[in-house]
C-alpha positions in Angstrom: 19.9 54.0 -32.1 17.8 50.9 -32.5 19.8 47.7 -32.8 19.9 45.8 -36.0 18.5 42.8 -34.2 14.8 42.8 -33.6 13.7 41.5 -30.3 10.9 38.9 -30.3 8.3 39.4 -27.6 7.5 36.2 -25.8 3.9 35.0 -26.3 1.8 34.8 -23.2 1.8 31.3 -22.0 -1.4 29.6 -20.9 -1.0 27.8 -17.5 -1.7 24.5 -19.2 0.6 25.1 -22.1 3.9 23.4 -22.3 7.0 24.0 -24.3 8.1 21.1 -26.5 11.7 20.1 -27.0 11.7 21.8 -30.4 11.1 25.1 -28.6 7.5 25.3 -30.0 4.7 26.1 -27.6 2.1 23.4 -27.4 -1.4 24.7 -26.6 -3.7 22.5 -24.5 -6.0 20.3 -26.4 -9.6 21.3 -26.3 -11.9 18.4 -25.3 -14.9 17.7 -27.3 -18.4 17.6 -25.6 -18.3 13.7 -25.3 -14.8 13.7 -23.9 -15.6 16.4 -21.4 -18.6 14.5 -20.3 -16.5 11.3 -19.8 -13.9 13.2 -17.8 -16.6 14.8 -15.5 -18.2 11.4 -15.1 -14.9 9.7 -14.1 -14.1 12.5 -11.7 -17.6 12.2 -10.2 -17.1 8.5 -9.7 -13.7 9.0 -8.0 -15.2 11.6 -5.7 -18.0 9.3 -4.7 -15.6 6.4 -4.2 -13.3 8.5 -2.1 -16.1 9.9 0.2 -17.9 6.5 0.6 -17.1 5.0 4.0 -19.4 1.9 3.7 -17.4 -1.2 4.6 -14.8 0.8 6.5 -15.5 -1.0 9.8 -15.2 -4.4 8.0 -11.8 -3.5 6.8 -10.7 -2.3 10.3 -11.9 -5.5 11.9 -10.2 -7.6 9.3 -6.9 -5.8 9.9 -7.3 -6.2 13.6 -7.9 -9.9 13.2 -4.9 -10.3 11.0 -2.8 -8.5 13.6 -4.1 -10.8 16.3 -3.3 -13.9 14.2 0.2 -12.7 13.5 0.9 -12.1 17.2 -0.6 -15.4 18.3 1.5 -17.2 15.7 4.6 -15.5 17.0 3.7 -16.5 20.6 3.0 -20.1 19.5 6.5 -20.3 17.9 8.1 -19.0 21.1 6.0 -21.1 23.5 6.4 -24.2 21.3 10.2 -24.3 22.0 9.5 -24.1 25.7 6.9 -26.9 25.6 9.3 -29.0 23.6 11.9 -28.6 26.3 9.4 -29.6 29.0 8.4 -32.7 27.0 12.0 -33.7 26.5 12.7 -33.3 30.3 9.6 -35.3 31.2 10.5 -38.0 28.6 14.1 -38.3 30.1 12.7 -38.6 33.6 10.2 -41.3 32.6 13.0 -43.3 30.8 15.3 -43.0 33.9 12.4 -44.1 36.1 11.6 -47.1 33.8 15.3 -48.1 33.7 15.6 -47.9 37.5 12.4 -50.0 37.9 13.6 -52.7 35.5 17.1 -52.8 37.0 16.0 -53.9 40.4 
C-alpha cells in the first residue's frame, strides 16, 4: 500500500549551488559577457603577477641586508656595555694616577 504522504524527490544540486537558510536552493548567477571578460582579465593579471620573478633578487638582497643590520645592532648593544666598562676602568685608573701624582 502506498503511503498517504508523498515523497519529494531531491533536485539535483549543481556543484556551485548553495542552500539558503530558508531551505531554498540558490542557483549560481550567470555572468554576463562583460563580467566574464573582467573576471578572465583579472585572473590573467594575477597569473602573470604570480609567475613574474623580476625583482626577486632585489628583495632577497634587501632581506639579507636587513638581517645583517639587525645582527650588527644586537652586537653593538652587547659590545657597547663591555666598552663602557673598559672606559670606566681606564677613567678610574687615570684619576687614581692623577691623585697620586698631585699628592706627592
